[in-house]
C-alpha positions in Angstrom: 156.1 87.7 100.7 153.6 90.5 101.3 152.2 91.0 104.9 148.8 89.4 105.5 146.0 91.9 105.6 148.1 94.6 103.9 146.0 96.8 101.6 147.5 98.4 98.6 145.7 101.7 97.9 145.6 103.3 94.5 148.4 105.8 93.8 145.9 108.5 93.3 144.4 108.1 96.8 147.0 110.0 98.7 146.7 112.9 96.3 142.9 112.8 96.5 142.9 113.6 100.2 143.6 117.3 99.6 141.6 117.9 96.4 138.3 119.9 96.3 135.8 121.2 93.8 137.4 124.1 91.9 136.8 127.5 93.5 136.1 129.0 90.1 133.0 126.7 90.0 131.6 128.2 93.1 132.2 131.7 91.7 130.2 130.8 88.6 127.5 129.2 90.6 127.1 132.2 92.9 126.9 134.5 89.9 124.1 132.4 88.3 122.2 132.2 91.6 122.3 136.0 91.9 120.8 136.3 88.5 118.1 133.7 89.3 117.2 135.4 92.5 116.4 138.6 90.5 113.7 136.7 88.4 110.4 136.7 90.3 107.9 136.5 87.5 108.1 136.5 83.7 106.0 139.2 82.0 107.3 139.4 78.4 109.3 137.5 75.7 112.6 139.1 76.8 112.1 137.9 80.3 111.2 134.4 79.0 114.4 134.2 77.0 116.5 135.4 80.0 114.9 132.8 82.2 115.5 130.1 79.6 119.2 131.1 79.4 119.5 130.9 83.2 117.9 127.5 83.1 120.5 126.3 80.7 123.3 127.8 82.8 122.0 126.1 86.0 121.9 122.7 84.2 125.4 123.2 82.7 127.0 124.3 86.0 125.2 121.6 88.0 126.4 118.9 85.6 129.9 120.3 85.8 129.9 119.8 89.6 128.6 116.3 89.2 131.4 115.5 86.8 134.0 116.8 89.3 132.3 114.8 92.1 132.6 111.6 90.1 136.3 112.2 89.3 137.1 113.0 92.9 135.2 109.9 94.1 137.1 107.4 91.8 140.2 106.9 94.0 138.1 106.6 97.2 135.8 104.0 95.6 138.9 102.1 94.4 140.3 102.2 97.9 137.0 101.1 99.3 136.9 98.1 96.9 140.5 97.2 97.8 139.8 97.3 101.5 136.6 95.3 101.1 138.4 92.6 99.0 141.1 92.1 101.6 138.5 92.0 104.4 136.3 89.6 102.6 139.3 87.3 101.8 140.3 87.4 105.5 136.9 86.6 106.8 136.0 83.8 104.3 137.7 80.9 106.0 136.1 81.9 109.3 132.6 82.1 107.8 133.0 78.7 106.2 134.2 77.2 109.5 131.3 79.0 111.3 128.8 77.3 109.0 130.4 73.9 109.7 130.3 74.5 113.5 126.6 75.6 113.3 125.7 72.4 111.4 127.6 70.2 113.9 126.0 71.8 116.9 122.5 71.6 115.2 123.0 67.9 114.6 124.2 67.3 118.2 121.3 69.2 119.7 118.8 67.5 117.4 120.2 64.1 118.4 120.1 64.9 122.1 116.5 66.1 121.8 115.6 63.0 119.9 117.0 60.8 122.6 115.3 62.8 125.3 112.0 62.5 123.5 112.5 58.8 123.1 113.2 58.4 126.8 110.1 60.4 127.7 108.0 58.2 125.4 109.5 55.0 127.0 108.7 56.2 130.5 105.2 57.2 129.5 104.7 53.8 127.9 105.9 52.1 131.1 103.5 54.1 133.2 100.6 53.4 130.9 101.3 49.7 131.0 101.6 49.7 134.8 98.4 51.7 135.1 96.6 49.2 132.8 97.8 46.3 135.0 96.6 48.1 138.2 93.2 48.8 136.7 92.9 45.2 135.7 93.9 44.0 139.2 91.4 46.4 140.7 88.6 45.1 138.5 89.5 41.5 139.3 90.2 41.7 143.1 88.5 44.9 144.2 89.9 46.2 147.5 92.1 43.1 147.9 94.0 44.0 144.7 97.8 44.3 145.1 99.3 47.7 144.5 101.2 47.2 141.3 102.2 50.8 141.2 104.0 50.7 144.6 107.4 49.6 143.3 107.3 51.9 140.3 109.5 55.0 140.7 107.8 58.4 140.6 107.9 59.8 137.1 110.4 62.6 136.6 110.4 65.2 133.8 112.9 64.6 131.1 115.2 67.5 131.0 116.3 68.6 127.5 120.1 68.8 127.2 121.7 72.2 127.4 123.5 73.6 124.4 127.3 73.9 124.6 128.6 76.7 126.9 128.1 80.1 125.5 125.9 78.9 122.6 122.2 79.6 122.3 119.7 78.2 119.7 118.1 81.2 118.1 114.6 80.6 116.8 113.8 82.1 113.5 110.3 82.0 112.1 110.4 81.3 108.3 107.6 81.5 105.8 106.7 80.4 102.3 103.9 81.9 100.3 101.5 79.1 99.3 98.8 81.1 97.6 99.6 84.6 96.5 95.9 85.3 95.6 94.9 84.7 99.2 97.4 87.2 100.6 96.0 90.3 102.3 96.5 93.5 100.2 98.9 95.0 102.8 101.4 92.2 102.1 101.6 93.0 98.4 104.1 95.6 97.2 103.5 97.7 94.1 106.2 97.1 91.4 106.7 100.7 90.5 109.7 99.8 88.2 107.4 97.6 86.1 104.8 100.4 85.9 107.5 102.9 84.8 108.8 100.4 82.2 105.3 100.0 80.8 104.7 103.8 80.7 108.1 104.3 79.0 107.4 101.7 76.4 103.9 103.2 75.7 104.9 106.8 76.2 104.0 108.1 72.7 100.7 106.2 72.7 99.8 107.6 76.1 100.6 111.2 75.2 98.6 110.8 71.9 95.6 109.3 73.7 95.5 112.1 76.3 95.8 114.7 73.5 93.1 113.1 71.4 90.6 112.7 74.3 91.6 116.0 76.0 91.8 114.3 79.4 93.7 116.8 81.5 93.2 114.6 84.6 94.7 111.6 82.9 93.1 108.2 82.5 93.0 104.9 84.4 95.2 102.2 83.0 94.5 98.5 83.7 91.7 99.6 86.1 94.2 100.5 88.8 96.8 103.1 87.7 96.0 106.7 86.7 98.3 108.0 84.0 98.8 111.7 83.1 101.3 114.0 81.5 103.2 116.6 83.5 105.2 119.2 81.7 108.4 120.6 83.3 110.8 123.1 81.7 114.2 121.5 81.1 117.5 122.0 79.5 120.5 120.0 78.4 122.8 122.8 79.3 
């Protein structure tokens, strides 16, 4: 029977501890950077072709590093998932028990507070009734009226019951949006993902519209978002 809490790491993990990005990659990177540093401005077609080639090499070598990083990360990510799975399984019974204990304590405290409020209401009713009798006696007999309040014990504040030792009741303020149209503007977050999705779906139409109208500064879409085209040299390597 396996030991509780034992984590079986992937076989590749122990070998992954000592691996690194290939030193030849750094040699190639440094050579490309040296060439790039020599390019200040482009003045002719030859320089343009040279810069374009360097751009391709930068993309290719950077992508190669990313491929190596992903491969090196695989055993660590697998180990992380294995550790998390064991930890989650170990904690789950405690978390379930914790929820049950919280509910039980909440129910107990709520009942004690209900009883305390009920007792406070009973005492107040008793005082109100006694005061009404005293006022009636005063109205009927004047100064000769008996003191009906004399035998009534002095009212004492109802003390709410304490929670179990070491436990406090944390107060969390919750909210629910009732009318989104009435929310202040600072509470609304722009859904940039939705905007990007719209632009991606209308990309060709947007580019054509800008080209047809020659609007270099872009145009306002849906009365709120300015859209424009930005060109950046790129290469697939």
